[in-house]
DONUMAR-708329 format. One line per 3 residues: number of its first residue (from 1); for each residue x, y, z of C-alpha. Coordinates in steps of 0.1 Angstrom, whole numbers, plus 5000, padded with zeros to 4 digits. Each point is the difference from the previous one (the first is absolute). Layout:
// residues N
NUM	X:Y:Z  ...
//
This chain:
// residues 448
1	5063:2580:7615  5032:4982:5010  5010:4967:4985
4	4996:4984:5034  4964:5012:5004  4992:4990:4964
7	5013:4965:5006  4979:4998:5032  4969:5011:4982
10	5006:4974:4973  5003:4974:5026  4967:5011:5017
13	4983:5000:4966  5012:4964:4993  4988:4988:5034
16	4966:5015:4994  4998:4985:4965  5008:4965:5012
19	4974:5002:5027  4974:5012:4975  5010:4974:4975
22	4992:4973:5025  4968:5017:5012  4987:5003:4964
25	5010:4964:4990  5026:5010:4975  5026:4980:5021
28	4989:4968:5017  4991:4963:4996  4986:5006:4964
31	5028:5024:4990  5031:4989:5019  5025:5022:4983
34	4996:5035:4986  5022:5030:4991  4993:5035:5013
37	5014:5033:4985  4999:5033:5019  4990:5025:4973
40	5010:5030:5022  5034:4984:5006  5007:4996:4963
43	4989:5036:4993  5023:5013:5027  5029:4982:4985
46	4993:5015:4965  4998:5034:5016  5034:4995:5018
49	5016:4989:4968  4988:5031:4981  5010:5023:5028
52	5035:4985:5003  5008:5006:4963  4986:5036:4999
55	5024:5024:4983  5010:5013:4965  5005:4966:4984
58	4968:4987:4983  4991:4966:5013  4978:4972:4988
61	4993:4976:5028  4989:4966:4988  4989:4970:5020
64	5016:4967:4993  4969:4978:4991  5018:4968:5010
67	4996:5010:5036  4962:4998:4999  4985:4993:4966
70	4963:5005:5012  4980:5023:4978  4982:5019:5028
73	5033:5006:5018  5016:5013:4968  4969:5022:4994
76	5004:5015:5035  5036:5008:4991  4991:5015:4966
79	4974:5022:5017  5027:5011:5025  5022:5012:4972
82	5024:4971:4994  5011:4985:4968  5006:4963:4996
85	5031:4979:4992  4991:4968:4983  5022:4970:4991
88	4977:4976:4981  4970:5000:4978  4978:4990:5030
91	5012:5030:5020  4996:5023:4970  4963:4989:4996
94	4994:5003:5037  5013:5036:4999  4979:5010:4971
97	4970:4984:5016  5007:5021:5030  4999:5032:4981
100	5036:5008:4994  5004:5019:4967  5029:4989:4977
103	5021:5030:5009  5000:4991:5037  5014:4965:4993
106	5036:4987:5000  5007:4966:4984  5029:4981:5015
109	5008:4963:4993  5032:4982:4991  4981:4978:4975
112	4977:5024:4980  4986:4983:4968  4998:5017:4967
115	4962:5003:5004  5004:5016:5034  5025:5025:4987
118	4977:5008:4970  4971:5007:5023  5021:5023:5023
121	5015:5019:4971  4966:5005:4983  4985:5014:5032
124	5028:5022:5013  5006:4978:5032  5033:5007:5015
127	5024:4971:4996  5032:4990:5017  5021:4978:4977
130	5020:4973:5017  5027:4992:4975  5017:5008:4966
133	4980:4973:4983  4968:5015:5011  5013:5034:4989
136	5006:4985:4965  4965:4987:4999  4986:5034:5008
139	5022:5014:4971  4982:4976:4976  4966:5007:5014
142	5005:5039:4997  5016:4997:4966  5011:5036:5002
145	4967:5014:5015  5001:5020:5031  4989:4984:5032
148	4967:5012:5015  5011:4995:5036  5031:5000:5021
151	5025:4972:4995  5028:4993:5025  5027:4974:5004
154	5004:4981:5033  5035:4999:5013  5014:4979:5028
157	5025:5021:5021  5013:4967:5015  5003:5016:5035
160	4993:4967:5018  4975:4981:5019  4979:5008:5031
163	4990:4977:5027  4977:4978:4977  5018:4989:4970
166	4967:4992:4979  4990:5036:5006  5031:5016:4989
169	5001:5011:4963  5033:5018:4998  5024:4971:5007
172	5029:4992:4977  4979:4973:4982  4964:5013:5003
175	4978:4991:4971  4987:5035:4997  5014:5027:4978
178	5034:5009:4984  5027:4992:5025  5020:5032:5001
181	5032:4986:5015  5004:4974:4974  5027:5008:4975
184	4988:5024:4973  4965:5003:5013  5001:5038:5007
187	5014:5008:4966  4973:4977:4984  4972:5019:5020
190	5014:5034:4989  5002:4988:4964  4964:4988:5002
193	4988:5034:5009  5020:5017:4974  4984:4978:4972
196	4965:5001:5013  4982:5034:5004  4969:4982:5014
199	5020:4987:5030  4995:5026:5028  5000:4984:5035
202	5022:4979:5022  4985:4976:5026  5017:4985:5030
205	4985:4979:5028  5023:4987:5026  4977:4977:5019
208	4973:5000:5026  4996:4983:5034  5034:4997:5017
211	5018:5027:4980  5012:5028:5022  4995:5037:4989
214	5037:5006:4994  5002:4971:4976  4969:5012:4981
217	5013:5035:4998  5034:4988:4987  4982:4982:4972
220	4978:5030:4991  5031:5023:5001  5017:4978:4974
223	4970:5004:4977  4999:5037:5006  5038:5003:4992
226	4996:4980:4969  4971:5022:4988  5022:5031:5006
229	5028:4984:4980  4978:4992:4971  4984:5034:4999
232	5034:5016:5001  5013:4977:4973  4971:5009:4977
235	5000:5036:5008  4963:5001:5007  4975:4986:5025
238	4994:4967:4982  4991:4983:5033  4970:5020:5015
241	4988:4974:5026  5015:4976:5025  4978:4971:5014
244	5014:4994:5034  4979:4970:5007  4987:4992:5035
247	5013:4978:5027  4994:5018:5032  5004:4972:5026
250	4971:4994:5025  5004:4996:5037  4984:4968:5009
253	5012:4999:5037  4975:5024:5014  4973:5026:4991
256	5022:5028:4991  5006:5012:4965  5037:5001:4995
259	5018:5009:4979  4977:5026:4987  4997:5015:4965
262	5016:5032:5015  5029:4979:5011  5005:4986:4966
265	4998:5034:4983  5026:5014:5025  5023:4971:4991
268	4996:5006:4962  5005:5038:5003  5033:4994:5019
271	5012:4975:4974  4988:5018:4969  4988:5035:5007
274	4997:5008:4963  4974:4974:4996  4974:5024:5015
277	5009:5032:4983  4972:4998:4974  5020:4989:4970
280	4987:4965:5001  4965:4986:5003  5001:4974:5028
283	4980:4967:4999  4996:4979:5031  4987:4965:5003
286	4991:4994:5036  4978:4969:5009  5005:4983:5033
289	5006:5031:5021  4967:5016:4989  4978:4971:5011
292	5017:4975:5023  4993:5016:5033  4963:5006:4991
295	4993:4963:4994  4990:4972:5024  4992:4963:4995
298	4974:4987:5025  4996:4963:5004  4980:4977:5024
301	5019:4975:5022  4986:4966:4992  5020:4979:5025
304	5027:5002:5026  5024:4973:5010  5034:4992:5015
307	5030:4982:4984  5033:4996:5017  4990:5025:5027
310	4991:5027:4974  4965:5014:4997  4987:5001:4964
313	4970:5020:4988  4987:4988:4966  4983:5028:4980
316	4988:5004:4965  5027:5025:4989  5033:4984:4989
319	5021:4998:4969  4970:5007:4977  4999:5036:5012
322	5033:5005:5019  5023:4982:4975  5031:5020:5005
325	4997:4998:5038  4995:4963:4999  5029:4992:4977
328	5024:5027:5013  4990:5007:5036  5033:5016:5008
331	4996:5026:4973  4963:5006:5002  4989:4998:5036
334	4965:5012:5009  4986:5014:5032  4971:4980:5014
337	4970:5010:5021  4975:4978:5019  4964:5008:5005
340	4972:4980:5016  4969:4986:4982  4983:5034:5002
343	5029:5018:4984  5014:5017:5032  5037:5001:5007
346	5010:4971:5023  5018:5007:5033  5016:4979:5026
349	5032:4980:5004  5020:4992:4969  5010:4966:4988
352	5023:4989:4973  4981:4990:4969  5004:4992:4964
355	4974:5014:4975  4993:4974:4973  4982:5002:4968
358	4977:4975:4982  5025:4988:4973  5011:4964:5000
361	5037:5004:5007  5019:5003:5033  5014:5034:4993
364	4967:5018:4996  5005:5024:5030  4994:5037:4999
367	5016:5005:5034  5023:4977:5021  5007:5001:5037
370	4981:5032:5007  4990:5013:5034  4962:5005:4997
373	4970:4999:5022  4986:4965:5004  4984:4991:4967
376	4969:4978:4999  4977:4986:4972  4977:5026:4987
379	5024:5029:5007  5011:5023:4973  5036:5004:4990
382	5011:5031:4981  5030:5003:4977  5010:5036:4999
385	5017:5021:4973  4986:4978:4972  4985:5026:4977
388	5026:4995:4973  5005:4966:4982  4983:4978:5027
391	4963:4999:4992  5005:5011:4965  5026:4974:4988
394	4983:4967:5007  5019:4967:4999  4976:4973:4990
397	5016:4972:5021  4976:4972:5010  4974:5018:4978
400	4991:5024:5028  4976:5027:4987  5009:5036:5000
403	4986:5019:5031  4977:5029:4999  5016:5035:5004
406	4982:5030:5015  5011:5036:5002  4989:5020:5031
409	4997:5035:5015  4993:5010:5036  4980:5031:5006
412	5003:5025:5027  4973:4982:5019  5021:4968:5000
415	4977:4982:4975  5016:4979:4974  4988:4998:4964
418	5011:4972:4977  5002:4999:4962  5006:4967:4982
421	5032:5000:4980  5000:4964:4988  4974:4973:5007
424	5012:4967:5015  5006:4973:4974  4977:4971:5003
427	5011:4965:5000  4980:4995:4968  5021:5028:4986
430	5032:4982:5009  4988:4969:4982  4989:5020:4969
433	5034:5017:4999  5017:4966:5001  4986:4989:4967
436	4965:4988:5007  4987:5009:4965  5029:4977:4986
439	4994:4971:5024  4995:4973:4973  5026:5012:4975
442	5029:4978:5011  4978:4969:5003  4987:5008:4965
445	5036:5004:4987  5009:4966:5014  4971:4982:4984
448	5003:5016:4965
//
């Protein structure tokens, strides 16, 4: 199947799922915003990733839990043969609950506590250390013992920023890793490996959305060349693994998958061919690229109005689910689809319209000045390519509840089957989460 036909089929499945969600009452007046995840689309992305990295080099592909920390999604990925990269105690517990074994985990975080390091060391979880102070902390925790799992050091190749500064992690002043171009840094890294037999990996991650493939490859090449230098210096293969991170950018402009994992690997092979010859175990940490294009947020249009000659459609999906798009629309634009109240794609002449969310500030717009079919109250607006970060990283502005999320598959007969991933949060749940059980405590403190 070509990538074009796969993209078309994904679009057809999404259209069928939206119609069925409306028909079944999963999306409508009593559930005005939901998330939908195309299971077959996710599995196809996993398959493409594994296929692209086929070759003599052993590879452990891990999913970056931050991209979608929902246990059923993580379990699907575990069942599909993925490992999991975690960067917090919450993500670690989600991954364990999803069924990932300790040996399939990678623990990254620039602020690991002693307790977190102790847990990872005790269970053989792969760790990427962020700095020399953390390395000294592990020295004390191990006290001469051998480590039970791989331990790496994150380095910052300082190759520069992509189009989105906040997503670029290999800038001159990035908070992540050991900055290799700083004076004395490379010598300090080499010395660290000379003194610590338990240190056996290097980790580099250049960035994610907005970083072009040549920039990513340049950063990975720097890590590979450093590994070669260290192993040559020590006269043996001390570094046995290189964690190359993730960061494949996603095309949010249309349905196509580009760049592909095959494009990514081709760029790496040109920049650092020795990376793939089998001497190093490779670790990847892809997140957004595995899920984004398989996700959709569907929301009911509550009102339409005009202001200053601009049509506005007020929906129930705004900054609480599309936080990055609302606050950085130029960097995180989303495609928008319009469906009628029965869930069927709308046709007809286009009009210029803003798609607004429910949050109480003027900038709560998920799309501005878009040419779309005429939008009316009761219609459904779909925000495409939202499978990563959007419905899984809720922003609790205005105490808006988290929406329900459903996975779906479409059979050969065109019938859509749904599986709940996360129940909708109730308003009562929002109140309880905001300290209901402690409601009287401040008044009691005042009157003591």
